[in-house]
N, C-alpha and C positions, 0 to 999 in steps of 0.2 A: 571624408572617406577614402579619396584618392590624393590626399595631401602627402602621402608617402608612396614609395616604390611598391608595385605589385608583382606577383609571380604569375606568369602564363602558364597554364596546364595544358590546353589543347587548342587547336585552330583548325576548323574544318568549314567546308563550303555549305551553304543552305541550298537545298534542291525543291523541285517542284511542291509536294505535299507540305513539307516544312514551311515553305516560303507563304503558302497560302494560309496555313495556320498563323503564321507571325502576323500576315495582314488583318486576318480576324481579330487577333489580340490587341493589335495596335488600334484598330477601329473601335473596341470596346473600352480601351483605356483612354483614347482621346477622341471622344465623339464628336468634337467640332471640327475635325478634319473632313473636308469634302471629299467625295469619291475620286475626284481627280488629283486631289493632293495626295490621298492615300496611295494611289497608283504610282505617283511620282516619289513618294517616300518609300515605299516597298516595291521597286519596279519588278517587272516579270523577267527581264533578260540581263540586267546589269549584274555584275559579281556581288553576292552578299555572303559575308562569313560570320560564323559564330565562334566567339572565343570565350573559353572557360579560363578564369583566373582567380587568385587568391589575393585578397586584400592583405595590408600589413597586419591586420588583426587575426588573419586566418580565415575570414569569410569568404565563402564561394560565391562568385559573382560571374554572371554571363553577360558579355559584351557583344553586340551586334554592329558588324563593320559594313559600310557601303563604299567599295573602292578603298580609299585609305583612310577614311574617317570613322570614328566610332559615332553610331547615330542614336543608339539605345543602350540601356544596361539595365539588367533583370536582376532584383534581389528578392529571394522568398516569392518567386512567381509574380511580383509587381513589377511594371515596366516603367522607365523613367527615361526622359530625352536628355541627349547630351547638349552642351552649348553650341555644338555644330548644326544640330537639328533646329535648336530655337532661333539660330541666326536666319535659317530660311524661313521659319514659321515663328515669328517673334510673338504673335498673339495667341500661341497655342496654350500657354498657361496664365493665370492672373499674375499680373508683376507688381512688384514692389521696388522702390528706388532707394539707394543709399549714396554716401559721398564717395568719390574716387579713392581717396585715401584708405577707406575701409577694405578696398578689394585685395589689398595685400595680406590683411589678417585673415580674411575668408580664404584665400588660397593656401594659407599656412594651416589651415584646419580648424579655425574658430568658426563658431557659430555666428548668425546675425543677431544682434541684441536691438531691442526696440529703440534705445537713444540713437542708435545708428541709422534708423529710417527715416527718410524724408517724408514729411506730411505735405501731400499735393493738396491745391486749392479745390481741386475737384472732389477731393476725399479718396480713401482707400477702396479697392475693390473688395466686395463682400466675400469672404472665405470663412470655413469653419477649421476646426482643429483637425490636423491631420491632412489638409489640402496641399496638393503638390503646387508649388509656386516657383516663379521665375524672379531673379533678382537682377535689377539694371542699375547702371549708374546714372546720377543726376545728368540730365541733357542728352542722354543716348538711349534709344529704346531697345538696344540690341542686349539680350540677357547676358550676364556674366557668371551667373550661379544658378543651380537648381536646388531648392530647398523644400522642407515640408513645415507647414505653419505649426507651431506649438500651441497656438491658442487662435480662437476666432477674432474677426476684426472687432466685434463688439467688446471682446475681454481685453484686447490690446488697448483700445480707447479707455476702457473702464480702468485698465492698471495703470494709466497716467503715462503710456508709452514707455514702461520700465520693465526690465527683465528680459528673458531670451524670447524672441518672436519667431524664429525660424532655425530649425536644425539643417545645416548646410550638408548635402550629399556630394556635390561635385561643382567645381568652379573652373573658370578660365584660368590657365596657367598651372592647373594640377596635373597629376601624372596620367590622368586618362586623356586630357587634352593633348598632353605631348605624345602620347600614343597615335595621334592623328598627324595631319600635315602642319600642325602648329601655326595655322593662319590666325590673324588678328580679328577681332570683332569688327562688323561693319559699321559705318555711321548712319544710324536710323534717327530722323527726327521724331521727337515726341509728338504724339497725337494731339492735335489741337481741338479741346473739346469745349473749354470755356469762352464766352464771349470777349471778356477782358483779355484772356491770352491771345484770341484772334487778333484784335486791334494792336496787341503789342507785336505780334508776328508782322502785320501789316506795316507798322510803323518801322521795324527793322529793315524790310524790303526797301521802303522808300529811302533810307539813310544810306544803302549801299552806293558807293561811288562818291560819297560826299567826303569833304575834309573831317578828320577826326575832331570830335568836340568833346569837352569835359562836361559830363552831366552827372549829377549825384541822383541816385535812386534809393528810396526808402526801402525796397524789399530786395534783400541780398540774392533772391533766387530768380530775378527776372533777368532776361537779356544775357543769359550766360551762353557763350559761343559752344555749339554742339561738337565742332571739330577739336577744341581744346579739351574737352572731357572725354573725348572718345580715347581709345587704348591704341589707335594707331599712331607711328611717329609721324608728326607733321613738320613741314618746313618752317623754320623760325623766322623766316621773313614776311610770315602773314601779319597784316596789319590789323591790330586790334583797336576798337574804339576805346576812348578814355573811360568811358562808363563801364565797359565790359572788363577792364583791367581791374578797376576799382572793386566790382562785385565779384570777380573771381578771387581776388584776395580775401574778401569777406567771407566767401564760401569755403575757402580753405581753412581759415581760422575757425569757422563753425564745424568744419569737418573735424579739425584737431580736438575741439571740444568734445565733440560726439565719440571721438575714439577713446578719450579719457574715460568718458562715461561707460563706453563699452567694455573696457577693461576691468573698472569697479564692479559692473553688473555682472560680468562673467563669472567672477568669484563667488558670488552668492547664489547664481542660478544653475550651476551645474548639478546633474543628477548625482546621487550616492555613487552610481557606477562610474561616472566620469571622474568623481573626486578621487576614487580608488585608484583608477588608471593613472591619474596624475601623481598620486602618492607613490605608487610603484615605479614610475618613471623617475621621480625625484630620488628615492632611495636607490634605484639603479646606478643613475650616474653618480650619485654621491659615493657610493660604494666602490665604484671603478676609479673614481678621481682620487679618493683618500685612503681606502682600506686595503684594496688589492695591489701587489707588486708583481712584476714579471716573474720573480723567483718563486711565487706561490702557484704558477701554473704548472701542470695542469691541476684545476680546483673543481672538486665536486660540487655540481649545481646546488645540491641540498646543503652543503656548507657554505656556499656563497649567499643563499637566502638566509640561512639561519644564523650565521655568525657574522655576515657583513651587512645585508640589507636591513635586517632587523635592528640593527645597533645603529642605522642611520635614520631610522623612523623617528620623527617629531614626537615630544613629550605629549601625552594625551591621545595619541593616534596609534593604531595597529594595523599592520598589513595583514589582508585577508584576501587571497587569490580568488576565492570563490564569490567574493562581492565585487570583483573587477568583471570587465568584458572578456577577458582572456580565459578564466575559470581555470585554467591550468597553468602551473609556472613554466612548464615545458613549452607552452604555446607562446608565452610571453617571451622566452628566451628566443623562439624561432622567429619571433618578429624582429628582435633585436638582431639577430643573425641575418636576416633578410636586409637590414640596413647597413650590414657590414660593420657592425660596431664590434662584434666578437664572433667566436667560432666554437660551437659545441659539438663534441664527439662522444660516441660510446665507447669509451676504452675497456670497460667490463661489460659483460652482458647484462642489460638492463640497468646499467649504471651510467649516467651521463655526465661528462666533466667539461668545463671550459678550458680550451685548450690555447686559445689565442685572442688578445684584445688589441684593438686598434686605439692606443692612447692618443693617436694624432687626429682621431675621428673630430669633426668640427662640433658635433653634439657634446662630447665630453669636455673638448677644449672651451666650449662656451658655458658649460654648466658653473654656475656660482653656488658656492656652499653657503647653505641657509645660516643666518645669525643663531648663535647659541651653541654652535657645534665646534669642538676641538679642532686643531689643526690636523693635517694628514700625519705629521709624525707622531702626535699624541694618540691619534687612532692606531697607528702601527704598534706603539709600545704597549697598549692595553689589548692588543688583537688576541693573544692566547688566552688571556684571562676571560675575554668576552666569550671566546668559543666555548671554553670550558663550563661556563655558567649556563649557556642556553641550549646546550646538546639534549635532545630528547631520543631516547632509545626507540627504534622503529617498532611497529606492531607487526609481528610475523605469525601468519596462519598457514598451517599445512594445508594443501588442496590436493585433488584426486582427479585425474582424467580418465574417462572410459577408454579402455584400450580395445583393440578388435577382438580378442579372445573373450572380453567380458560383455560385449554388445547383447548377446541373447539374455542375460540376467537383467540388464537395464533397460532394454527397449520397451518393456511392458509399462515402466513408469514415464515413457516419453523421452528417454534420453538416448543418444547416439554417440558414435566415435568421437572423442574430443570434447564431449560435455564435461564441465568442470563442476566439481562437487566438494563440498566440506565433509569433515569425518562424520559429523552429525547427520548429514543428509544422506550419506551412504548408509549410514546405520538404519534410518527411517526407511529407506528403499528396501533395504534386505529384509527388515521385519515385515513390511508389507508384502512383500513378494511371498514370504513364507506363509503368512496368514492367509493370503489370498488363494495360494495353492494347497492350503491345508496340510502342511509338511511338519507341523509340530507333533513330536511322538507322543501318542496317546498315553503310554505307560510311564513315560519320564518326559516331563516338559522342559527339562533342561537341555534336551537333545533334539536336533532337527533331522528329518529324514531326508536323504540325498537323492533328488530325482536326476533325470538325464541332463538337465541344464546345469543344475548344480555340480554335476559329476564332471562334465566337460570344462567348466570355468574353474573349478576350485581344487580338483584332485589331479595329482600327477597320474601318469599312466600305470605305473606300478601300484597305486593306491586303488584304482578304479574297481578292481575285483574284490578288494577286502573291506573297504570302508563303506558303510550303509547308512550310519549316522554321524552326526558332528555336533559337539557342544556348541552353544551360541557364541561364546568367546572365541572359539577355535574357528567357526564359521566367519565371524566377522574380521579376525585378523588376516584370514586366508584371502579374504575379499580384498581388503586394503593393500596386501601385498602384490596383488596381481593387478592393480590399477596403477596407472601412470603417476609418478609422484610429481607434484608441483608445489609452489608456495607462493603466498602473497606477502609483499612487503609494502608496509605504509609508513613512510617518512612524514615528520611532523610538517603540517600545512601543505602536504601534497596529495596528488591523487595516488590511490593503490596501484601497484605494479606487480603483475603475475608473471612468475619465471618457471621455467622448466626445471625438473629434479629437485633434490632437497637443498636447502641453502647450506653452503659449506661454513663450517664453523670458524670463528677467529683462532688461527693457528699459532700457538706459542711453541717455539723450539728452543733449546740451548745447543749452540755449536762451539767447537773448541778451534781457537786459531793458534798461531805461532806463540812460543813461550808459554805454552799451556794456559793461555788467557782464553776466558769463556765470553761469549756474547749472546744476547737474547734476541731473537728473531721473530717479528709478529707479522703475519700474513692476513689477507681478507679484511682489513679494516673497511675498505671502501664499500663492500656489500652491506654494512650496517650504517652507511651514512657518516663514517668517521673518516676525517682528513688525515691520511698517513703523516704529513708534515706537522699538523697542528699536534697529534700525538707524539710525534718525536720531539717537538719543542717543549711540550708540558713535561714529559719524561725527563729530558735533559736538566730542565730547571729542578725538578723534584730529587732527582738522585746525583745531579753534579758530575755526570758522566758523559762521554761522547755519544751523540746519537746522530745516525745517517739514514738517508733513503738510498736504497739500491733497488735495480731490477730484479724481479722474481726469476730465477733461471728456468730457461724452458718457456717463458710465456713472452707474449708481446704487450707493452703498455701497461703491465702491472707491476706494482712496486711493493716493498716490505720495508718495515723499519728495523733498523739493526742498532743495538745500544750495548755499550760494554758492560761485562758482568752479568751474573744472574739477578735479574731484575722482576722476577715473576711475582714476589710478594707486593712490590709497588703497582705492577700492573693489574694484578687481582684486586687491589683496593680501588684502583681508578675505574676499572672496567665494570666490576660487580656493585660497588658502594656508590661510586659518584656518577657513572654513566647508567647505572641500573639495568645492566644487560643480563638476561638471564644466564645462569651457569651452563645450561645445555648448549649454549652457543659458543662456548669458550672451550677449547681443548688444549691441554697442556699444562693446566695449573698444577697438577701432581708433581710437576718437576721443580717446584719451588724448593730452594735450600732448607734443609732442616735446621731449626733454630737450635743453637748449643743451650745446654742446661746453665741454669745461673748458680753459682756457687754460693 
């Protein structure tokens, strides 16, 4: 959860009543804390702060700070201790041990797989699915991770210690730990509970101060030096007993084997949501590394998803943002922006574009293109063809907002200023209003009597003394004219976007240049999810004429396509037939050159 950087939203001090409430919540969440420990944990006078943050996935998280260190974090009203807290109260949670090499993977965002869990001779603590647990390293009782058990102890053993055992929330060395004083875990000796272990401990004490001797142990887990497995830097001049060196090597080999199993199990045990997140990440980095060039920027986010990421999806798999943890593609891109991989801006109202990409970012440089995909150059050659094939025309729905003048007519149906309605909803509201107030004309049911509210809302001042009845069609059209125009655009694979006003049509004009040459100019392509550069490239190939992208005069960050000659016939075929855009959203098609009669 904290394996990547998070964004701080606010930082405020916790005062009297809030401090008491927090202490009550902590006591309920961790009942094994004594009253003295509770007062020490949430002190009365020391400085306590609450910080609101957003994780890299956009989740809202509350973090509680004591002096310089985070002590608790809260997600969906559930409290979790940090490693700083667990170092003070190491027995606060049931603990499971793993091999030291596994820590690096946990800190990188991996969950703890059961093959990487060390089975102690005394047995596991008894936990149920969903129990909050601590993760320690073999030989040191200081926890290095906070995790939630994904199965009970009985289920772990029944599964043969295979599969995912713990969903890791926070670890030593992650970004939440870095938000504190970055101290190292203390060295805490394991609790000696077994008689055999007690005897072993006594034997080790007796051997202290003696000359090193070589001894072979049949158990690679016995006599492992606590200091060597702790995370603190130790002086290299510490003398190790020969048997400890041997057993440490054996333990490291066992840990490597466990890591291999962890990686293999991780692939099979991920949830569908985690698999979709991984697929989005793979296609994202693949597209940036192989499909997108600097000259393509600014690039519409809808084009990037549709034309670049979709084409990087492995055979037999399909990208579906709603099946991921992000739910919205804009949220996924925000996450990547927080990692400083790219920059997204709203160049046109309601239309986002990628304006900058850091191709030197370590994540992009480290990404390896999966086997079975063509090289970057081949991808670039087929880019225009791919874009043309996968374009889906957006769904555009006109909407209406309740204006101040129309409030009296709509408040009876529970709507107020700014309420957004479709034309069918407006129609139903007006019909119900007329029937409820018995305004249908008795002599001719095609007419509606105009009462005081209809008069104020729908009639001009010059009409108010003259008109006492309106036809149904006239009534409805007047109502729609006086509401605030809005429109909803839904691009393929994305959430709907609501914008003010009516959507501007794709504007096609013919201009005359020097030497009586004509050029075709196309504007507003971005509003329909069309990449101007892509359209220019396709047109240039089809008509074999020069096409360029130029700024729209009098606007900021908006561009238009300009191509030599009157190319409206080709444009009409591409927009209407190939892209399936409705004719009502294209203006200027009537300026096409008239075809000469064949002789």
